Structures are given as structure tokens and as C-alpha cells.
A tleap script that builds the chain and sets N, CA, C and O, in Angstrom:
source leaprc.protein.ff14SB
mol = sequence {
  NMET ALA ILE PRO LYS PRO ARG PHE VAL VAL
  ASP ASP ARG GLY GLU LYS THR ALA VAL ILE
  LEU ASP ILE ALA GLU TYR ARG LYS LEU LEU
  GLU ASP ALA GLU GLU LEU GLU ALA ILE ARG
  ALA TYR ASP SER ALA LYS ALA ALA GLY ASP
  GLU ALA ILE PRO PHE GLU GLN ALA VAL ALA
  GLU ILE GLU ARG ASP ARG CLYS
}
set mol.1.N position { -177.779 70.499 -104.223 }
set mol.1.CA position { -179.209 71.365 -104.139 }
set mol.1.C position { -179.800 72.368 -105.021 }
set mol.1.O position { -179.253 73.446 -105.249 }
set mol.2.N position { -180.954 71.995 -105.530 }
set mol.2.CA position { -181.499 72.264 -106.660 }
set mol.2.C position { -182.169 74.119 -106.395 }
set mol.2.O position { -182.980 74.382 -105.507 }
set mol.3.N position { -181.752 74.897 -107.113 }
set mol.3.CA position { -181.831 76.285 -106.968 }
set mol.3.C position { -183.443 76.348 -107.297 }
set mol.3.O position { -184.079 75.873 -108.238 }
set mol.4.N position { -183.895 77.194 -106.045 }
set mol.4.CA position { -185.867 77.231 -106.200 }
set mol.4.C position { -186.072 78.544 -106.796 }
set mol.4.O position { -185.236 79.426 -106.597 }
set mol.5.N position { -187.014 78.738 -107.444 }
set mol.5.CA position { -187.380 79.807 -108.166 }
set mol.5.C position { -187.449 80.557 -106.737 }
set mol.5.O position { -187.812 80.052 -105.674 }
set mol.6.N position { -186.995 81.947 -106.973 }
set mol.6.CA position { -187.015 83.048 -105.882 }
set mol.6.C position { -188.217 83.516 -105.905 }
set mol.6.O position { -188.968 83.384 -106.872 }
set mol.7.N position { -188.609 84.300 -104.490 }
set mol.7.CA position { -190.274 84.358 -104.315 }
set mol.7.C position { -189.137 85.997 -103.711 }
set mol.7.O position { -188.003 86.080 -103.240 }
set mol.8.N position { -190.141 86.965 -104.040 }
set mol.8.CA position { -189.601 88.431 -103.431 }
set mol.8.C position { -190.971 89.189 -103.008 }
set mol.8.O position { -192.068 89.073 -103.556 }
set mol.9.N position { -190.587 90.093 -101.755 }
set mol.9.CA position { -191.351 90.606 -101.179 }
set mol.9.C position { -191.677 92.360 -102.337 }
set mol.9.O position { -190.757 93.081 -102.723 }
set mol.10.N position { -192.679 92.529 -102.530 }
set mol.10.CA position { -192.227 94.112 -103.214 }
set mol.10.C position { -192.707 95.377 -102.475 }
set mol.10.O position { -193.174 95.221 -101.346 }
set mol.11.N position { -192.652 96.320 -102.877 }
set mol.11.CA position { -193.552 97.750 -102.389 }
set mol.11.C position { -194.584 97.997 -103.114 }
set mol.11.O position { -194.869 97.213 -104.019 }
set mol.12.N position { -195.403 99.195 -102.860 }
set mol.12.CA position { -196.374 99.464 -103.502 }
set mol.12.C position { -195.973 100.106 -105.173 }
set mol.12.O position { -196.764 100.265 -106.102 }
set mol.13.N position { -194.397 100.406 -105.149 }
set mol.13.CA position { -194.386 100.686 -106.973 }
set mol.13.C position { -193.921 99.568 -107.319 }
set mol.13.O position { -193.526 99.628 -108.483 }
set mol.14.N position { -193.723 98.164 -106.674 }
set mol.14.CA position { -193.472 97.119 -107.374 }
set mol.14.C position { -192.283 96.716 -107.169 }
set mol.14.O position { -191.871 95.725 -107.773 }
set mol.15.N position { -191.423 97.460 -106.200 }
set mol.15.CA position { -189.812 97.673 -106.206 }
set mol.15.C position { -189.343 96.328 -104.951 }
set mol.15.O position { -189.704 96.273 -103.775 }
set mol.16.N position { -188.419 95.331 -105.724 }
set mol.16.CA position { -188.407 94.479 -104.689 }
set mol.16.C position { -187.816 94.682 -103.913 }
set mol.16.O position { -186.777 95.254 -104.241 }
set mol.17.N position { -187.984 94.409 -102.440 }
set mol.17.CA position { -187.643 94.646 -101.002 }
set mol.17.C position { -187.179 93.769 -100.181 }
set mol.17.O position { -186.568 94.103 -99.166 }
set mol.18.N position { -187.433 92.391 -100.549 }
set mol.18.CA position { -187.222 91.468 -99.558 }
set mol.18.C position { -186.961 89.676 -100.532 }
set mol.18.O position { -187.329 89.204 -101.608 }
set mol.19.N position { -186.367 89.345 -99.688 }
set mol.19.CA position { -186.315 87.607 -100.610 }
set mol.19.C position { -186.789 86.778 -99.439 }
set mol.19.O position { -186.411 86.773 -98.267 }
set mol.20.N position { -187.850 85.977 -100.155 }
set mol.20.CA position { -188.609 84.773 -99.158 }
set mol.20.C position { -187.707 83.752 -99.215 }
set mol.20.O position { -187.166 83.521 -100.296 }
set mol.21.N position { -187.387 82.958 -98.053 }
set mol.21.CA position { -186.667 81.808 -98.371 }
set mol.21.C position { -187.011 80.665 -97.829 }
set mol.21.O position { -187.633 81.062 -96.843 }
set mol.22.N position { -187.037 79.546 -97.792 }
set mol.22.CA position { -187.275 78.282 -96.891 }
set mol.22.C position { -186.527 78.246 -95.815 }
set mol.22.O position { -185.365 78.543 -96.092 }
set mol.23.N position { -186.719 77.975 -94.540 }
set mol.23.CA position { -185.806 77.811 -93.632 }
set mol.23.C position { -184.687 77.012 -93.773 }
set mol.23.O position { -183.564 77.411 -93.467 }
set mol.24.N position { -184.967 75.659 -94.317 }
set mol.24.CA position { -183.829 75.193 -94.523 }
set mol.24.C position { -182.592 76.101 -95.529 }
set mol.24.O position { -181.404 76.197 -95.218 }
set mol.25.N position { -183.082 76.565 -96.484 }
set mol.25.CA position { -182.482 77.132 -97.106 }
set mol.25.C position { -181.435 78.353 -96.683 }
set mol.25.O position { -180.395 78.618 -97.286 }
set mol.26.N position { -181.924 79.003 -95.560 }
set mol.26.CA position { -181.203 79.869 -95.001 }
set mol.26.C position { -180.578 79.640 -94.223 }
set mol.26.O position { -179.619 80.353 -93.928 }
set mol.27.N position { -180.965 78.305 -93.458 }
set mol.27.CA position { -179.862 78.137 -92.550 }
set mol.27.C position { -178.749 77.684 -93.123 }
set mol.27.O position { -177.707 77.707 -92.469 }
set mol.28.N position { -178.762 77.131 -94.602 }
set mol.28.CA position { -177.911 75.963 -95.384 }
set mol.28.C position { -176.914 78.055 -95.998 }
set mol.28.O position { -175.685 78.081 -95.931 }
set mol.29.N position { -177.393 78.905 -96.303 }
set mol.29.CA position { -176.703 79.912 -96.639 }
set mol.29.C position { -175.943 80.894 -95.516 }
set mol.29.O position { -175.257 81.893 -95.733 }
set mol.30.N position { -176.308 80.251 -94.210 }
set mol.30.CA position { -175.493 80.856 -92.710 }
set mol.30.C position { -174.729 80.252 -92.854 }
set mol.30.O position { -173.633 80.790 -93.010 }
set mol.31.N position { -174.810 78.851 -92.893 }
set mol.31.CA position { -173.533 77.692 -92.829 }
set mol.31.C position { -172.450 78.247 -93.355 }
set mol.31.O position { -171.383 78.467 -92.782 }
set mol.32.N position { -172.886 78.580 -95.008 }
set mol.32.CA position { -172.056 78.814 -95.845 }
set mol.32.C position { -171.250 80.152 -95.613 }
set mol.32.O position { -170.124 80.307 -96.087 }
set mol.33.N position { -171.847 81.036 -94.912 }
set mol.33.CA position { -171.313 82.370 -94.846 }
set mol.33.C position { -170.064 82.007 -93.875 }
set mol.33.O position { -168.899 82.298 -94.144 }
set mol.34.N position { -170.464 81.362 -92.765 }
set mol.34.CA position { -169.575 81.195 -91.710 }
set mol.34.C position { -168.873 80.442 -92.165 }
set mol.34.O position { -167.825 80.567 -91.531 }
set mol.35.N position { -168.696 79.315 -93.266 }
set mol.35.CA position { -167.485 78.836 -93.550 }
set mol.35.C position { -166.204 79.573 -94.418 }
set mol.35.O position { -164.974 79.542 -94.400 }
set mol.36.N position { -167.458 80.362 -95.305 }
set mol.36.CA position { -166.403 81.521 -96.024 }
set mol.36.C position { -165.768 82.244 -95.314 }
set mol.36.O position { -164.556 82.200 -95.523 }
set mol.37.N position { -166.127 82.962 -94.479 }
set mol.37.CA position { -165.971 83.864 -92.978 }
set mol.37.C position { -164.198 83.112 -93.026 }
set mol.37.O position { -163.121 83.471 -93.501 }
set mol.38.N position { -164.766 81.749 -92.133 }
set mol.38.CA position { -163.141 81.281 -91.053 }
set mol.38.C position { -162.421 81.084 -92.710 }
set mol.38.O position { -161.235 81.311 -92.471 }
set mol.39.N position { -162.511 80.809 -94.113 }
set mol.39.CA position { -161.675 80.407 -94.990 }
set mol.39.C position { -161.056 81.911 -95.412 }
set mol.39.O position { -159.901 81.931 -95.838 }
set mol.40.N position { -161.762 83.104 -95.307 }
set mol.40.CA position { -161.306 84.312 -95.351 }
set mol.40.C position { -160.018 84.903 -94.184 }
set mol.40.O position { -159.056 85.638 -94.407 }
set mol.41.N position { -160.453 84.268 -92.957 }
set mol.41.CA position { -159.858 84.689 -91.787 }
set mol.41.C position { -158.988 83.792 -91.829 }
set mol.41.O position { -158.149 83.964 -90.945 }
set mol.42.N position { -158.705 82.436 -92.789 }
set mol.42.CA position { -157.207 81.461 -92.812 }
set mol.42.C position { -156.506 82.014 -93.503 }
set mol.42.O position { -155.308 82.057 -93.226 }
set mol.43.N position { -157.070 82.704 -94.782 }
set mol.43.CA position { -155.928 83.606 -95.990 }
set mol.43.C position { -155.281 84.350 -95.494 }
set mol.43.O position { -154.057 84.481 -95.506 }
set mol.44.N position { -156.254 85.043 -94.888 }
set mol.44.CA position { -155.991 86.712 -94.141 }
set mol.44.C position { -154.173 86.294 -93.566 }
set mol.44.O position { -153.053 86.597 -93.978 }
set mol.45.N position { -154.858 85.243 -92.128 }
set mol.45.CA position { -153.747 85.023 -91.414 }
set mol.45.C position { -152.592 84.164 -92.010 }
set mol.45.O position { -151.425 84.309 -91.648 }
set mol.46.N position { -152.997 83.245 -92.961 }
set mol.46.CA position { -151.901 82.738 -94.162 }
set mol.46.C position { -150.520 84.082 -94.786 }
set mol.46.O position { -149.296 84.023 -94.904 }
set mol.47.N position { -151.325 84.925 -94.988 }
set mol.47.CA position { -150.729 85.818 -96.210 }
set mol.47.C position { -149.735 86.840 -95.023 }
set mol.47.O position { -148.600 87.263 -95.242 }
set mol.48.N position { -150.504 87.039 -93.847 }
set mol.48.CA position { -149.650 87.691 -93.030 }
set mol.48.C position { -148.513 87.223 -92.709 }
set mol.48.O position { -147.725 87.995 -92.163 }
set mol.49.N position { -148.194 86.108 -92.907 }
set mol.49.CA position { -146.692 85.280 -92.585 }
set mol.49.C position { -146.276 85.569 -91.113 }
set mol.49.O position { -145.111 85.866 -90.850 }
set mol.50.N position { -147.185 85.485 -90.209 }
set mol.50.CA position { -147.268 85.684 -88.705 }
set mol.50.C position { -146.649 84.119 -88.391 }
set mol.50.O position { -146.939 83.062 -88.950 }
set mol.51.N position { -145.712 84.376 -87.311 }
set mol.51.CA position { -145.235 83.193 -86.550 }
set mol.51.C position { -146.648 82.007 -86.013 }
set mol.51.O position { -147.422 82.280 -85.096 }
set mol.52.N position { -146.687 81.038 -86.630 }
set mol.52.CA position { -147.592 80.216 -85.778 }
set mol.52.C position { -147.159 79.847 -84.047 }
set mol.52.O position { -146.091 79.240 -83.974 }
set mol.53.N position { -147.649 80.053 -83.058 }
set mol.53.CA position { -147.894 79.686 -81.457 }
set mol.53.C position { -148.595 78.923 -81.421 }
set mol.53.O position { -149.481 78.944 -82.275 }
set mol.54.N position { -148.576 77.772 -80.354 }
set mol.54.CA position { -149.011 77.103 -79.652 }
set mol.54.C position { -150.635 77.434 -79.007 }
set mol.54.O position { -150.654 78.380 -78.220 }
set mol.55.N position { -152.022 76.725 -79.276 }
set mol.55.CA position { -152.555 77.522 -78.911 }
set mol.55.C position { -152.391 77.831 -77.390 }
set mol.55.O position { -152.373 78.964 -76.909 }
set mol.56.N position { -152.282 76.734 -76.748 }
set mol.56.CA position { -152.186 77.072 -75.208 }
set mol.56.C position { -151.345 78.431 -74.711 }
set mol.56.O position { -151.613 79.090 -73.706 }
set mol.57.N position { -150.252 78.690 -75.671 }
set mol.57.CA position { -149.469 79.924 -75.653 }
set mol.57.C position { -150.323 80.808 -75.880 }
set mol.57.O position { -150.355 81.779 -75.125 }
set mol.58.N position { -151.371 80.700 -77.127 }
set mol.58.CA position { -151.820 82.074 -77.583 }
set mol.58.C position { -152.903 82.280 -76.139 }
set mol.58.O position { -152.812 83.357 -75.550 }
set mol.59.N position { -153.741 81.402 -75.696 }
set mol.59.CA position { -154.555 81.528 -74.580 }
set mol.59.C position { -153.753 82.179 -73.640 }
set mol.59.O position { -153.975 83.388 -73.562 }
set mol.60.N position { -152.803 81.693 -72.832 }
set mol.60.CA position { -152.264 82.170 -72.046 }
set mol.60.C position { -151.543 84.178 -71.924 }
set mol.60.O position { -151.457 84.957 -70.975 }
set mol.61.N position { -151.192 84.291 -73.366 }
set mol.61.CA position { -151.010 85.814 -73.144 }
set mol.61.C position { -151.422 86.826 -73.758 }
set mol.61.O position { -150.906 87.912 -74.020 }
set mol.62.N position { -153.242 85.984 -74.144 }
set mol.62.CA position { -154.425 86.778 -73.973 }
set mol.62.C position { -154.714 86.765 -72.341 }
set mol.62.O position { -155.137 87.862 -71.977 }
set mol.63.N position { -154.630 86.100 -71.598 }
set mol.63.CA position { -155.385 85.994 -70.110 }
set mol.63.C position { -154.291 87.168 -69.718 }
set mol.63.O position { -154.545 88.257 -69.205 }
set mol.64.N position { -153.135 86.698 -70.063 }
set mol.64.CA position { -151.797 87.686 -69.164 }
set mol.64.C position { -152.527 89.279 -69.450 }
set mol.64.O position { -153.217 89.849 -68.605 }
set mol.65.N position { -152.228 89.804 -70.735 }
set mol.65.CA position { -152.937 90.830 -71.272 }
set mol.65.C position { -154.372 91.597 -70.781 }
set mol.65.O position { -154.600 92.782 -70.540 }
set mol.66.N position { -155.037 90.669 -70.751 }
set mol.66.CA position { -156.465 91.169 -70.155 }
set mol.66.C position { -156.460 91.573 -68.436 }
set mol.66.O position { -157.480 92.012 -67.904 }
set mol.67.N position { -155.323 91.384 -67.757 }
set mol.67.CA position { -155.027 91.989 -66.485 }
set mol.67.C position { -154.333 93.481 -66.533 }
set mol.67.O position { -154.050 94.063 -65.486 }
savepdb mol mol.pdb
quit
């Protein structure tokens, strides 16, 4: 993906207040941010060293704790 020339919205003093993005570029940034969040959550869970449990067991425990 080529990096487009940035387009800014400026206030009366010429200070940059916002960025204008193509919708496709905006969606790509959102996807990338979501992927990065998942990677960080994985890294955090891995670093915690907690014991992994099967998904079904986790759901059952969550449901049990809700009651």
C-alpha cells in the first residue's frame, strides 16, 4: 500500500486539528489496530504464564460465575 500524501483540517490559526483519510485507508487502519490489539492480548496472556484450559471449560466457568 502506497503511503498517500497527508491531508489535514486546520483551524483559524493554521493548527492541524484533523486528518482526512480515504475510507479504504481508514478501514485498513481499523483492521490493523484490531489485529495489534489481539497480538498484544496474546502476548500478555502468554507472559502471565497461566494454565490454558479448554474453551468449553472456560465458557462453563463464566456461565457458572454469572449466576
